[in-house]
N, C-alpha and C positions, 0 to 999 in steps of 0.2 A: 505478373509480378505478386509474388508469395510475400514480401517482406514490405511494409507499407513505411517510411520512412520521412524527417520533415525536420527542416533547422529551427533550433533554439537558440535566441540569446540569452547569456546569463547576466540578466539587470541584477542593480543595484538590490531590488526588495527581494533578491533570490540569494542573497550572500550573508554571510557572518561575521563575526569579528576579523576574522581571519582574508576576510575579500575573497570567498569560494564558496557556491552554493552549499546549500545547506541539506541533510539530509532529507527534510522535508520538501525543499525544491526539485529536488533529482527527482523524488515520486510523484511532485507535482508534474513535473515532465512526461512521466511515464503514463499518469491518469489522464494527462492531458492527450496525450498521441491516441491511446487507448481507444479514448472517446471519437477521434479526430478519424481515425479507423473506422469505428464502426458505423460511424456516417455515413463516409464512403461506402460501405460495403449494403449499405437501407438498413440497417437497426441498431440507427442511434438513439438519440434523448428523445426527439422531436417521434420520429418513426413508433417509437416503443409508448411515447407516453400516449397515444391513441389507442392502445389495447389496455392501458395501465400498469404497463410494466416498465421493467426499471435492470441495468446491469447492475448488480450487487458482490463485490468482493468479498472473497473468505479471508484469501491468504496470502502474502506479500513473501517473496525472498530475495534480497538486495546484496548487493555483492559492489563496490567503491573501491575500484584501483586508486584514482588519482581522481580529484576531487577537481572540476571545472571553476575557472577563475573568474571573477566581475568582467563584462565584454565579452568574454570570451564566446563564440560561435560554436554548436555542438550539435550533431547529427546525431538524432536518437531513431532508432529503428523498434520494430514491432511487428510482431506474426502469431499466428494463430496457430497452434504446436498441436493442439490435439482435440477433441470433444467429444465426451461418455454421456451417459445417459441422464446426466444432470448437472456436470458442470465443465466452463471451459476454459482450456491453460492456456493462456499467453504469456509470449518472450517479449525481454526486452534487450536492446544492447545501447550504448551511447558512446561515441567513437569524438575524439577532439578534431582540431583543424587541422590538424596533421595527419588524419585516420588513423589513428590508435585508438585501441578498447579503453577507456576510463572509467566505465562502470558495466554491469549486467545485472538481469532481473528475472525473476520468471515468478505468474500469479495465477491463481485461482479463481473463479466469477461465477455465480450463477446467474438465471434469468429470474427475476422473482415479479411475482405479481406483489403491485406496493398496493392495492388498494388492500388485499386478504391477509398480506405477511406471507405469502406462501412461495416458496419455489416452487418454478415450472419444469415440466421435464421438455428438455429439450426434442422440441418437432422438427421433423425433416425441412421444413422449408428453411426454419434457422439456419440449421446446418450446410443446405445448398447455395448460402449466399459468402458460405466462408472457402477462401484458399488454406489448407491445410500444408503447413509446411513444417515437418519434422524434427526440425535440427532443437537442440536443450543445449542453452546454456551452460545449465549443470548439470551435467553427464548421471543419468541414472535417477536424479533426486524424485524421493516424494514425498512429497508434504504429510509429515506424524507429528501427531501430537505434541505441543512441548508443554513440558512438565512443570507443573506451580513448585515453586518452590517451598522447602518444611518450615523456613520462617523469614522474618521481612525485617528491615534495619531501618525503611525511612517511608513516611507517608505522604500522598498531598491529596489534600480534600479539595472537590469541584462541583460549582453549579455551574449545570450545562447554559449557555449565553443563546441569543435568536443568533448572535454571528458565527454558532456552530453548525445549523443546521443547511442541508443540502434540500435538492430536490425530492429526494426521498422522503423529508421530514425526520431525516436523524441525523446524530452526529456523522459529521463528512470523514471516509477513512483516515485522511490524512492529520486529523486532529489529534487524532489516537496518541502519533506518532508524539505529538506540542505534549499532551500530559505526560508522557513516557521520561520525557526530558527534564522537564518541570519537576519529576519525581526521584530524582538521581540526588544525593549529596552535592552539597559545592565541590567536593576533593574528585570527587568520581566526575563531574561534569567537565570540571576543568583539566582534569592530566590525562581521563580515556579516550585514545581517537578510536572510534567502534568504525570499522570497514565493514562491516554483515550487520544487518536487518532481519527478523524474521517478525511477520505478525500474525498473526493468528487470531480472527474475528470471531468471537460467540454469539452473541445477543445485542441488537443495536440499544444505542444510547437516544435515549427521546429527549423532547424538551423540557428544561426545568426540572431533570431528572440530578440528584446529587450522588458524586460518582468518589469511591476512596482507589488512589491508586497507590499497590506497594511494592517496594524496592528488596533484592536480593541482592548480591554479589554471589555468584556460584564458585566461581575463581577469578583469579589473576587476569584470564581473559574475555571472561563470559559473566551476563546480568541481566537479571528477571524482573520484570515489570508485570504485575498483573493488576488489570482496570476491572472493579466490580462496581453494582449499583450498592451503594455507600448504608442502604437500609435493608434490603433483600439477600444481600450479598449474593446474587447472582453474577456470572464471573462473564463481563463484556468482551473482555480482548485478553490476548497474554502476548507478553512484545519480551524477544530475547536479544540480546544485544551483544556483540563481541566484536573481538580484535581480529 
């Protein structure tokens, strides 16, 4: 079986004020099932840790068609779509209790030497663990550079807390979306309903770092948030939100 699936329940801590799963929770389901799939294939967290290796995500693209509601059971599916010399491409889909597709996503990952902070070339032994299923949730989509805005209208400053750090000793990728939403002006946060998210991770955010997140409205349908180290202005990530 080339697709891997599990059922998750939308819990109270997964929902926002509208009693529907938040975008962060949806990405959490995807991250969780990716880890479960890797565990089953024999290249999950514990196995890779023996060699000081870890999966690091470089890109997300998510399209939410219909957010699941509180206490609803959802079917989350994932599969490895492609492996090249450096990148693993993994796609996802989420179905509701009626079997209707309510979200799709694609992602790109690298295998990292977490001790030396260097990307590892994909070895044949890892390729052999995977069954490749070439179905694309976004036809002919390629990850491209998200352009930074020419100017910014709002910013949010933050010092990284202990709770933000994951097993790779840097800020977990899901927290970047929290930073992005905290940067939105109140009227944008309350009135725009973003159904599409693209995240490009550039440089890790480490413990105790201070970051600045800057927001710009590109047009009525598209907004950009860039996250940078406050002192060095090195870019950590750039996030595009659009309806």
